[in-house]
N, C-alpha and C positions, 0 to 999 in steps of 0.2 A: 734814281740809286745813287745811295753815298760810299763812296769808294775811300777807305782807310788806308793811307800809305803811312806803314810805321816809320819812326825814326829809327836812328843807328844805336840809340840808346833802348828801344822797346824791344823785348822780347816776346817769342810765339807762345801760344799758351799750350802747347805741347812741351815749353822750356818749365813750365811750372812744376815744382816739387808738391805732388800732392799731399794734401793734408792728412789723410788717414794714415799716411806712413809714419806719423809723428806721434800716434794717439798711446804708443808704449815708450815713453821716453827712456826709459832707464835701459828696457831691451834693446833699443835703438843704438843710445850711446855705449852700451856694452858691445855690440856688434859691429856694426859698420864703422863706426867712428871711433873704435879702440885705438889707442896707440897713435891718433892723428892729431892737427892742430887746427883748430878753427878761429881764426881772430875775428870776431863777429861782434858788433854791440848796435842797437837798433833806436828806433824811432819813426814816428808818425805825425801826421796831420799840423794844424796851426792855430794860432790865437794870438792876439796880444798877448806879451807876458806880464805877468803880475805876479805879487808874491804866490797866490792861489795855484797859480801853475806848477809848483814845484814843491808840492804837497807830497807825504811820505808815500814813496812807492809800494810800499807793502800792502797800501788800501787799493791798488790798483787805481789810481786818482786816473779820472781822465781829464784831456786835453780838451777846452771848448772851442767854439767858432773856429772850425777847422778849414783850412784853405787848401785845396788841392792844387797844386803846380801843375805845371806841363811833364814833370819828370815822372813819370808813373807807367805801370805796364797792365794789362787787364789780365790779371793772371793769378792763379794762386800763389801765396806769399810761403817762406819758411816759416812754421807756426812758431808763435811766441816762446813756447819752453825751449825749442832748440837755441833760438837766437839768445836767452835770457840764462841758460843753465849750462850753456858749453863755452866757455871763453878763455880767450886770453887776455890777462891782467896780471902780469907778473907781481906786483904790488900786493897782491892779495894771494899770491903763491903760484906755483909753474904748472901746477895739474889743470886740467880745463875745468873740473868742476868746483875748484879752490875759490874762484871769485864768485860764485853763487852761496858756498857755504859759508866764507870768511867775510863777506861785504854787507851781510844782512843789518849790523850795527851802524854801519858807517853814515854819519850826519852830515848832510851837505847843507847845511845852514847854521850858521852865517856863511857867505861864500864870496868870496872878493878876487878879482883878475887884475892884476898889477900891466898896465900899458906902458911901454918903455922904448927908448931907441930914438929912432930917426922918424920922430911923429910929433906932428904938432900939438896934438892934445894928451900928454904923459898924464898919468895918474893911477890910482888902486879905486877900481870901481865896483862899487856891489853889482852882484850880478843882474840882478833887475833893472838897476840902474842904467847898465850898458845896453841892456837889450829891450828895455821897455819899449821903446818907439818901434820894433821891427815886428815883422807879420812872421809868425810860424807858418811852414809850409807843410803839407804831406808830399813827401817824395820817395818813391820807390825805388831802389837801386840796387842793380846786380853786385855783388861783391864777389872777390878772389883774394884768398890767403896764399901766402907763400908756400904754405904746404900743399898746394894744388886742389884745394876742396873751394866750392863756392857755393853760395847762398843770393837767395831773393828777401831784400829786408827793408821793411817801411821804416821811413824815420820822421820824425819831427824835427824841425831845424830852422835855423834863419839863415839867409845869404851872408857867407864871409865877406864879400866885397861889399855888401851894405855898411856893416860894422867899420871895415878899412876906411872907407869913403869918407864917414863921420870921424873917425881919428885922425885923418889928414896927414897921412905919411909926407915925409920931405922929399926932395929930389935924389936924395943920398941913399933911401930906402929900395932895396932891390931884393931883400929875402923877410920871410917873415917867420920868427923861431916861436916855437909853443913848449911849454914847460907843465910839467904834471905835479901835483902836491907832493911834497916829501914829509911825511910823518910816520917813520915807522911802530910809532904806537897804533895809530890809527889803521896803516897799511902795513901788516906784518910780515908781508912776504919783502918788504924793503931791508927786513934785518939780515936777509941772505945776499951776497954778491954776486948774484946770477946777473945782473948790470950794474952801471954806472949809475946810482941815483943822482938827484932825480931823473927820470925819463924825460927826454929830450928830441924833440921833431921839428923839420922844417919846410918852409916850402919856398921858391920862389916867387917874387911878388906877383908875378904874372900867373902863376899858377893858384895862387891865395886869390885872385879876383874874378878867376874863371867861373863861370855861371854855375857849373857842377859843384864848386866846393860849398860844404855845409857846415856850419855849427850844430851839432844835433842836440836835442835837450829832452827828446821823449821817443818812446817806439808804439808802435802799435795803437797808437791813440793815447797812450798813456806816459806819464812822468817816467824817466829814463832810470832804470835800476842801477844802483851803486855797481852792479858788478859788470856793467855794460858802458863806465866812465862817468856817470852822473859827477855834478848838474850839466858837465856840459864838455864835448867833445868834438874832434874834427873828423870830419867823412869827406873822402877823396876816390870817388868810385873808380877812377882809371889807373889807380895805384893798388899795390899788396896791402893787405891788411895792417900790418906793421905800421903805416904812416898813420894810423887813427889814433892818434895821441887821447888818452883819457883825461879826466878831473883836471882840467887846466886851470892853472894860475895865474900864468905869467904869457903875455903875448908882446915879443920884442922886435922893432922893426929894426933890420940890420944892412949894412951895406957888403959885408961878406958873408959867403954860404956860411950858415951856423952848425955845429956839430949837431949828429943825430944818434941815438943811443946805440940801434943796433949796428949802424955804421962805425960807430965805436968801437964795438966790441967784438967783430967780425967783418972788416971792411971789405976782406975779397967774399963775402957772402950776399953782402947787403949794401947798397949801394944808397946814395943822397934820393935819386929821384924815384926809385921804387917804381916804375912804371911797368903794367901787365903787359909781358913781352916773351911769346912763345919761342923765340930764336934766342933767347939768353937764358941760359940754363944756371939753375942753382949748383954750386959745385958738388952737390950729395944727391940730386936730382933733377930730372928734366922738367923743365916748363911747358913743353910742347902740349900736353894734353893737363886735363881736370876733370873729376868726377864732381859732378853736382849733387849734394845733400840728397839723399833717398834714392838715386839711381846707382845701379850696379857698374853700368860701363862709362869708362872716359868718352870724353868728347875734346876735338881741339881748342886749344886755348885761342882767344881771338885777342889779337892787339889792342892795348889800351882798354882790355876787358869789354871790347864794344862799344867803347866810347870816343873812337878816334875822331867822327865827324866835329866832335865838339872840342877835342883837346891834339889833336895831331900838329895842328899850325904851333903849337907851343914850342915843339922841337924840330921845326925846319932846319937844316943843316947840321943837326947833331948826329955824332956816332953814337946810336943806341946801345950798342956793345960796350962801349966805354964808359957812357955817361948813364950806368944803369942803376 
């Protein structure tokens, strides 16, 4: 008899969001999620990346040669419509439907990513050239947004650690900084001063090198839609959703901790680390419980969003109430 012992990142079948809950998306959004914020974006599956892998998302372009990774759960997923039509992406507006409504014509080719700072191979790379030798993987992650909502999302992406190794950071590199495209004509939300543009985020180098850290390029086996951060975005499932910077155009290796957008905007509310932690409350609400999308009752929040086995050692000896 085969006995399967679940990993710390695996969820029970009973944790899955039933798909029939989402059949009527407008009714669902007008009801259960009204007035809330879910910072999600998705992807699934894998193939060697070529130019055809980034075809127009509106055609539902499938990604071929999918490789399933160990990071998956045997359960229902939060449906595509919920993941792709209800987003936080302030570059396209602050409303949850704004990214879906305003990003339809956002063109993601050509696209380049500048690599800079403490690294042996700096330069401006075409996205296909940067990722060409990487294998896309299917990874199903549980996600938690700072507004206390959670989802189960399937991503397509490549290991950030693999990219970093090829770029060869110097011994001075202690952090990795990310920057989103700055283009108010293409991203109308940037005309409003809700944040300091461009959006910036960062990780400590060991966090960036953790096996869980992903650069996502797709969702549900299809090319990543613009509203979800096309053509490439960051995924760190043990952190709150605002760490998942979208539409990345610059990656810089630094010796000092880089600034991050929400920390610049409200440092008393949003820290650099943003680890999911039930013991550290947001100033305006408790983080002790969360509501899984589609469920009525809240459940206890789990430290590091349930990924403690994989990431807790990164923070040994740190006061997580101060380094929040």
